[in-house]
C-alpha positions in Angstrom: 12.8 185.3 163.0 12.1 188.8 161.9 9.6 190.9 163.9 7.4 191.1 160.8 7.4 187.3 160.5 6.3 186.9 164.1 3.6 189.6 163.7 2.3 187.9 160.5 2.3 184.5 162.0 0.3 185.6 165.1 -2.1 187.5 162.8 -2.7 184.3 160.8 -2.9 182.1 163.8 -5.6 184.3 165.4 -7.3 185.2 162.2 -7.1 188.9 163.1 -8.1 191.5 160.5 -6.3 194.9 160.3 -9.0 196.6 162.5 -8.5 193.9 165.2 -4.7 194.4 165.0 -5.2 198.1 165.5 -7.4 197.4 168.6 -4.7 195.1 170.0 -2.3 198.0 169.9 -4.9 200.2 171.5 -4.9 197.8 174.5 -1.6 199.4 175.4 -2.6 202.9 174.4 -0.6 202.9 171.2 -2.3 204.4 168.1 -1.0 202.2 165.3 -2.3 203.5 161.9 -3.7 201.1 159.4 -1.2 202.1 156.7 1.7 200.9 159.0 -0.2 197.7 160.0 -0.7 196.8 156.3 3.0 197.7 155.5 4.2 195.4 158.3 2.4 192.5 156.6 4.0 193.0 153.2 6.8 191.0 151.7 10.2 192.6 152.1 10.5 193.1 148.4 7.3 195.2 148.3 7.9 198.9 147.8 5.5 199.8 150.7 7.1 197.2 153.1 8.0 198.6 156.5 10.1 196.8 159.1 8.4 196.3 162.5 10.7 197.6 165.2 11.4 195.8 168.5 9.4 198.5 170.3 6.4 198.0 168.0 6.4 194.2 168.4 6.7 194.5 172.2 3.7 196.9 172.1 1.8 194.4 170.0 2.7 191.4 172.3 1.8 193.4 175.4 -1.5 194.4 173.8 -2.1 190.7 173.0 -1.5 189.9 176.7 -4.0 192.5 177.7 -6.5 191.3 175.0 -6.2 187.7 176.0 -5.9 188.0 179.8 -7.5 191.4 180.6 -5.7 194.6 181.4 -4.2 194.8 184.8 -5.1 197.8 186.8 -2.4 200.3 187.5 0.8 201.1 185.7 1.6 199.0 182.6 5.0 197.3 182.4 7.7 199.2 180.6 8.1 198.5 176.9 11.3 196.7 175.8 13.5 198.6 173.4 15.2 195.4 172.4 13.4 192.1 171.9 15.0 188.7 171.5 13.3 185.4 170.6 13.3 184.4 174.3 11.3 187.6 175.2 8.8 186.8 172.5 8.4 183.2 173.9 7.9 184.6 177.4 5.2 187.0 176.2 3.4 184.3 174.3 3.5 182.1 177.4 1.8 184.8 179.4 -0.7 185.8 176.7 -1.9 182.2 176.1 -1.8 181.2 179.8 0.6 178.4 179.1 2.5 176.4 181.8 5.7 174.5 181.0 3.9 171.3 180.3 1.6 173.1 177.7 4.7 174.6 176.1 6.5 171.3 175.8 3.4 169.8 174.2 3.3 172.7 171.6 6.9 172.0 170.7 6.3 168.3 170.5 3.3 168.9 168.1 6.0 170.0 165.5 8.4 167.2 166.4 10.7 169.2 168.6 11.2 167.4 171.9 12.5 169.5 174.7 13.3 168.6 178.3 11.9 170.8 181.1 15.4 172.0 181.8 15.9 173.1 178.2 12.6 175.0 178.2 13.6 176.5 181.6 16.9 177.7 180.1 15.0 179.6 177.4 12.7 181.3 180.0 15.5 182.4 182.4 17.0 185.8 182.9 19.9 186.4 180.5 22.2 187.1 183.4 21.8 183.6 184.7 24.4 180.9 183.8 21.7 178.4 182.7 20.2 180.9 180.2 20.2 179.7 176.6 19.4 181.8 173.5 16.2 180.6 171.7 17.1 180.0 168.1 14.7 181.0 165.2 13.9 177.3 164.4 12.6 176.8 168.0 10.4 179.9 167.8 9.1 178.8 164.4 8.3 175.3 165.8 6.6 176.8 168.8 4.4 179.1 166.7 3.5 176.2 164.4 2.6 174.1 167.4 0.5 177.0 168.8 -1.3 177.2 165.5 -2.0 173.5 165.4 -3.3 173.6 169.0 -5.6 176.6 168.5 -7.0 175.3 165.2 -8.2 172.1 166.8 
């Protein structure tokens, strides 16, 4: 999934307006301007479309964690310069306070049955042998399950 697609899905799932999106970025002391926020939500064919970088999506996801869970005192974690689907899944797990059982239920809501071992492989460190890359379809299914869960 593109960074823009993830950003737009989370915006839709939460029902955030542009001002709220700006405040999410401010949770990590990043001053996103409203022009960029609007451009990130445009279709790729639009002349004013702007691609959301890995750093900007990481900032947004860290801001979402702070917004949902409260900002931890002290130094904030470093911002990733490269973001994979696995990293996005980990950040969403933290932001929404999900345990493995919760995550498996969200996947199942969209008809994707995973074992605990498969989920664990997606959440592991990339240097471990059991690590598996999270494909786009899995991230899409997870976001759809999250949407169904939150809209209940």
